[in-house]
GUKOLMI-769522 format. One record per residue: residue in one letter; x, y, z of N, C-alpha, C in turn. Coordinates in nm, 2 decimals, decimal comma. Layout:
N
A X Y Z X Y Z X Y Z .
...
// end
This chain:
53
X 0,51 -7,57 -3,61 0,58 -7,77 -3,67 0,69 -7,69 -3,69 .
X 0,79 -7,87 -3,73 0,89 -7,88 -3,75 0,94 -7,88 -3,89 .
X 1,03 -7,81 -3,96 1,09 -7,85 -4,06 1,29 -7,89 -4,04 .
X 1,25 -8,04 -4,11 1,40 -8,10 -4,16 1,47 -8,01 -4,28 .
X 1,58 -7,92 -4,25 1,62 -7,93 -4,34 1,78 -7,97 -4,33 .
X 1,72 -8,00 -4,51 1,89 -8,12 -4,44 2,00 -8,04 -4,49 .
X 2,13 -8,16 -4,45 2,29 -8,05 -4,41 2,31 -8,17 -4,53 .
X 2,32 -8,25 -4,69 2,37 -8,25 -4,79 2,31 -8,32 -4,87 .
X 2,29 -8,27 -5,01 2,26 -8,29 -5,11 2,38 -8,44 -5,24 .
X 2,24 -8,47 -5,27 2,32 -8,65 -5,33 2,38 -8,56 -5,43 .
X 2,41 -8,64 -5,50 2,42 -8,60 -5,68 2,44 -8,57 -5,81 .
X 2,28 -8,62 -5,78 2,16 -8,58 -5,86 2,12 -8,46 -5,85 .
X 2,11 -8,38 -5,69 2,04 -8,29 -5,69 2,15 -8,19 -5,64 .
X 2,32 -8,20 -5,69 2,41 -8,09 -5,69 2,39 -8,09 -5,86 .
X 2,41 -8,15 -5,94 2,40 -8,15 -6,15 2,34 -8,09 -6,12 .
X 2,17 -8,08 -6,09 2,06 -8,03 -6,12 2,10 -7,86 -6,05 .
X 2,13 -7,86 -5,93 2,14 -7,74 -5,91 2,24 -7,67 -6,00 .
X 2,34 -7,71 -5,99 2,49 -7,62 -6,16 2,43 -7,62 -6,28 .
X 2,34 -7,73 -6,34 2,23 -7,68 -6,45 2,15 -7,57 -6,42 .
X 2,09 -7,50 -6,34 1,96 -7,43 -6,25 2,07 -7,33 -6,25 .
X 2,20 -7,28 -6,18 2,28 -7,19 -6,14 2,26 -7,13 -6,34 .
X 2,42 -7,23 -6,39 2,42 -7,22 -6,51 2,30 -7,18 -6,60 .
X 2,15 -7,17 -6,59 2,09 -7,15 -6,69 2,03 -7,04 -6,63 .
X 2,04 -6,95 -6,58 2,03 -6,84 -6,46 2,17 -6,71 -6,48 .
X 2,22 -6,80 -6,48 2,36 -6,61 -6,46 2,45 -6,67 -6,59 .
X 2,44 -6,82 -6,64 2,57 -6,83 -6,73 2,64 -6,86 -6,64 .
X 2,69 -6,87 -6,54 2,81 -6,94 -6,56 2,84 -7,09 -6,47 .
X 2,90 -7,16 -6,48 2,98 -7,29 -6,42 3,01 -7,24 -6,28 .
X 2,94 -7,37 -6,18 2,97 -7,34 -6,04 3,10 -7,52 -6,04 .
X 3,16 -7,44 -5,93 3,22 -7,61 -5,91 3,13 -7,68 -5,79 .
X 3,17 -7,81 -5,80 3,08 -7,91 -5,73 3,08 -7,87 -5,55 .
X 3,15 -7,79 -5,52 3,16 -7,73 -5,36 3,05 -7,62 -5,36 .
X 3,07 -7,61 -5,45 3,03 -7,41 -5,47 2,86 -7,42 -5,41 .
X 2,81 -7,56 -5,58 2,70 -7,56 -5,57 2,70 -7,64 -5,47 .
X 2,76 -7,71 -5,37 2,67 -7,76 -5,23 2,65 -7,64 -5,12 .
X 2,75 -7,50 -5,12 2,72 -7,41 -5,03 2,60 -7,33 -5,06 .
X 2,64 -7,34 -5,23 2,52 -7,24 -5,28 2,34 -7,29 -5,23 .
X 2,38 -7,44 -5,27 2,24 -7,54 -5,28 2,18 -7,54 -5,11 .
X 2,27 -7,58 -5,00 2,23 -7,54 -4,94 2,18 -7,45 -4,83 .
X 2,28 -7,35 -4,87 2,21 -7,16 -4,84 2,07 -7,14 -4,84 .
X 2,11 -7,11 -5,05 1,94 -7,18 -5,08 1,80 -7,23 -4,98 .
X 1,84 -7,40 -4,97 1,70 -7,46 -4,87 1,76 -7,37 -4,74 .
X 1,89 -7,32 -4,65 1,85 -7,26 -4,54 1,68 -7,19 -4,53 .
X 1,73 -7,04 -4,59 1,69 -6,97 -4,70 1,60 -6,99 -4,72 .
X 1,51 -7,08 -4,79 1,37 -7,12 -4,80 1,31 -7,15 -4,61 .
X 1,34 -7,25 -4,52 1,34 -7,28 -4,43 1,28 -7,22 -4,39 .
X 1,39 -7,09 -4,37 1,37 -6,96 -4,26 1,21 -6,89 -4,35 .
X 1,22 -6,84 -4,43 1,03 -6,80 -4,45 0,99 -6,90 -4,43 .
X 0,99 -7,01 -4,50 0,87 -7,10 -4,43 0,80 -7,07 -4,33 .
X 0,95 -7,08 -4,23 0,94 -7,10 -4,04 0,82 -6,96 -4,03 .
X 0,84 -6,88 -4,08 0,79 -6,73 -4,04 0,67 -6,74 -4,10 .
X 0,69 -6,78 -4,20 0,50 -6,77 -4,29 0,43 -6,87 -4,19 .
X 0,44 -6,95 -4,15 0,32 -7,03 -4,06 0,28 -6,98 -3,88 .
// end
């Protein structure tokens, strides 16, 4: 199975990631940090899924 990993996040996804990050870690992150961390998380999950299939 080939997983399609996104290369960008839309504004809603960025804001949601910022909110989740704040709720979990108690720190606000910038838009750029949210994009970088969000895409990194997506890539990590894709690797884990790919290895388990």
